C-alpha positions in Angstrom: 21.9 205.4 53.4 18.7 204.9 55.3 17.5 200.9 55.0 14.4 200.1 54.0 13.5 198.5 57.0 14.8 201.2 59.3 11.6 203.6 60.7 13.3 207.3 60.7 10.7 210.4 61.1 10.7 212.6 57.7 11.4 215.7 60.0 14.3 214.3 61.8 17.8 216.2 60.7 20.4 214.2 59.3 23.2 214.0 57.5 23.0 213.1 54.1 26.2 210.6 54.7 24.6 208.9 57.8 23.8 205.1 57.9 21.1 203.9 59.3 20.5 200.0 59.3 17.9 198.1 59.5 15.0 197.9 62.3 16.4 201.2 63.9 13.6 203.7 65.0 14.4 207.8 64.9 12.1 210.1 66.3 11.2 213.7 64.7 13.2 215.7 67.0 16.6 213.7 66.2 19.3 215.7 64.7 22.5 213.5 63.4 25.9 214.8 62.4 28.2 213.9 59.4 29.7 210.0 58.8 27.5 208.9 61.7 26.8 204.9 62.0 23.4 204.0 63.5 23.4 200.4 63.7 20.6 197.8 63.4 17.8 198.1 66.2 18.8 201.4 67.7 16.5 203.4 69.3 16.5 207.2 69.0 14.1 209.6 70.3 12.9 212.9 70.5 15.7 215.6 72.0 18.8 213.9 70.6 21.8 215.5 69.3 24.2 213.6 67.8 27.5 215.0 66.5 29.8 213.8 63.5 31.4 210.5 63.4 29.9 208.6 65.8 28.9 205.0 65.8 26.1 203.7 67.9 25.6 199.7 68.1 22.6 197.0 68.2 20.3 197.7 71.0 21.1 201.3 72.5 18.4 203.5 73.4 19.3 207.6 73.2 17.3 210.4 74.5 14.5 207.8 76.6 12.5 209.8 78.9 14.1 210.0 82.4 13.3 207.7 85.2 13.0 210.3 87.4 10.0 211.1 89.2 10.1 214.8 89.0 10.1 214.8 85.2 7.1 215.9 84.2 7.1 216.3 80.0 9.6 219.6 80.0 11.5 219.5 76.7 15.1 218.3 77.3 18.2 216.8 75.2 21.1 214.5 75.2 24.0 216.0 73.6 27.0 213.5 72.0 30.0 215.0 70.8 31.4 214.0 67.4 33.8 210.4 67.2 31.9 209.3 70.4 31.2 205.8 70.2 28.0 203.7 71.7 28.2 199.6 72.3 25.7 197.6 72.2 22.6 198.0 74.6 23.3 201.1 76.2 21.0 203.7 77.5 21.4 207.3 77.8 18.2 209.4 79.3 17.3 212.7 78.4 17.6 215.3 80.8 15.3 217.2 83.0 14.2 220.5 84.3 17.4 220.0 86.4 19.9 220.7 84.3 18.3 220.7 80.8 20.2 217.9 78.8 22.6 215.2 79.3 26.0 215.4 77.8 28.5 213.4 76.6 31.7 214.7 75.2 33.8 213.9 72.0 35.7 210.6 71.4 34.2 209.1 74.3 33.4 205.0 74.3 30.6 204.1 76.4 30.6 200.2 76.3 28.3 197.4 76.5 25.2 197.7 78.5 26.7 201.0 80.2 23.8 203.2 81.9 23.9 207.4 81.6 21.0 208.5 83.5 19.2 212.0 83.6 21.4 215.4 83.5 24.6 213.7 83.8 27.9 215.6 82.2 30.5 213.2 81.1 33.8 215.1 79.4 35.6 214.1 76.8 37.9 211.0 75.5 35.7 209.4 78.7 36.0 205.6 78.8 32.7 203.7 80.7 33.9 200.1 80.6 30.7 197.4 80.4 27.7 197.4 82.8 29.0 201.0 84.1 25.9 202.4 86.0 25.7 206.5 85.7 22.8 207.6 88.6 21.6 211.3 87.7 23.2 214.5 87.7 26.9 213.1 87.7 29.9 214.9 86.4 33.2 213.3 84.8 35.9 215.1 83.3 38.1 214.6 80.7 39.8 210.9 80.3 38.3 209.7 83.0 37.7 205.7 83.0 35.2 203.6 85.0 36.2 200.0 84.9 33.2 197.5 84.6 30.5 197.5 86.6 31.7 200.8 88.6 28.4 202.2 89.7 28.2 205.9 91.1 26.0 207.8 92.8 23.7 210.7 92.2 25.3 214.0 92.6 28.7 212.7 92.6 31.5 214.3 90.6 34.7 212.4 89.2 37.7 214.5 88.4 39.5 214.3 85.2 42.4 211.8 84.5 41.0 209.3 87.1 40.7 205.5 87.1 38.3 203.8 89.0 38.8 200.1 89.6 35.7 197.5 88.3 32.9 196.6 90.7 33.3 199.8 92.9 30.7 201.8 94.8 31.4 205.7 94.1 29.7 207.7 96.8 31.9 210.4 97.2 33.8 212.8 94.8 36.7 210.8 93.4 39.6 214.1 92.6 41.7 214.4 89.1 44.4 212.4 88.4 44.1 209.7 90.7 43.4 205.7 91.0 40.3 204.7 93.5 40.1 201.2 94.2 39.0 199.1 97.5 36.0 198.6 99.2 34.7 200.9 100.4 36.4 203.4 97.9 39.8 204.8 98.6 42.3 206.9 97.1 44.9 204.4 95.5 47.5 206.8 94.1 47.7 208.5 91.1 46.6 207.6 87.6 50.3 207.1 86.7 49.7 205.4 83.9 47.2 207.3 82.2 49.0 210.5 82.6 52.2 209.1 81.2 50.7 208.0 78.2 49.6 211.6 77.8 52.7 213.0 78.0 52.5 214.5 81.5 56.4 215.1 82.5 57.9 213.2 85.7 58.1 216.6 87.0 54.5 217.4 86.7 54.1 214.2 88.1 55.8 214.9 91.0 54.2 218.3 91.3 50.8 216.7 91.6 52.3 213.8 93.6 53.4 216.5 96.4 49.6 217.8 96.2 48.2 214.3 97.2 51.0 214.0 100.2 49.5 217.1 101.7 45.5 215.2 101.1 45.8 212.2 102.1 49.5 211.5 104.0 50.5 214.3 106.2 47.7 214.0 108.7 45.8 217.7 107.9 42.0 218.0 107.1 40.7 218.6 104.0 40.5 222.9 104.7 44.0 222.4 106.2 45.6 220.7 103.4 43.8 223.3 100.6 45.2 226.3 102.5 49.0 224.7 102.8 48.5 223.6 99.1 47.8 227.4 98.1 49.9 229.1 100.1 53.4 226.8 100.0 53.1 225.0 96.3 53.6 226.8 93.4 50.0 227.5 91.2 49.7 225.7 87.8 47.1 224.7 86.1 47.1 221.0 87.6 47.2 222.3 91.5 44.2 225.0 90.6 42.5 222.3 89.0 42.2 220.1 92.3 42.0 222.4 94.7 39.0 224.1 92.9 37.6 220.3 92.5 38.0 219.7 96.1 36.4 222.9 97.7 33.6 222.5 95.4 32.5 219.3 96.6 29.0 219.0 98.3 29.3 215.0 98.6 33.0 215.1 100.4 35.7 213.5 98.7 37.0 209.7 98.8 39.3 208.6 101.9 42.8 208.2 102.0 44.0 204.3 102.2 45.4 205.1 106.1 42.2 206.9 107.2 39.0 205.2 109.1 35.9 205.3 106.9 
């Protein structure tokens, strides 16, 4: 299944049914799971750990050394989960001593020319649309969608089930379940389409709506909003996820639509 014009190191651990097309280069310390397809002109460096049934398209570069001055040659990794698709000319850098690895979950889609820098941690079912740029040590929750040409500052956290408008510059944390847009980036409401597609009931959607009314519409600061949410609203997994995310924010969360920047 390896094209004679591909260059695959003899010690790379590649499942027997993996297809490797012409002119691809795979280094020694690489693991690739069953059913994965490596298109032509792909480069996979040491430290790559690629799951089952992935598809990696021409020009992608996986596990190159970080573009980070603190990297000093330490052994680090890239982990890519099963069923993930990496399109043309995507670049995924390996980790540094900060976290040790860059992680992309299962069933993700990284569209053409997107970049994932060192030590990023991307959840499952995440979509990065064309030319998204992630700086180092970014965290993205499950089912998040970053539209085309979104740029994300290092250390930013993006919650699960979020949707970010194309061309946005993300410098603050984006809490779960929201849509974010405008410039500077702001809360634009809930990601209703995404939540309904994933089976959220109308009752649960309304509960999440009420949480964000406390955060953005009732005139409380963030600390006051968190206290009132915990004291006044019934606990559930979604409420606790939002509270934990916001309380854990080091950069602060995006502003509301009517707040001054």
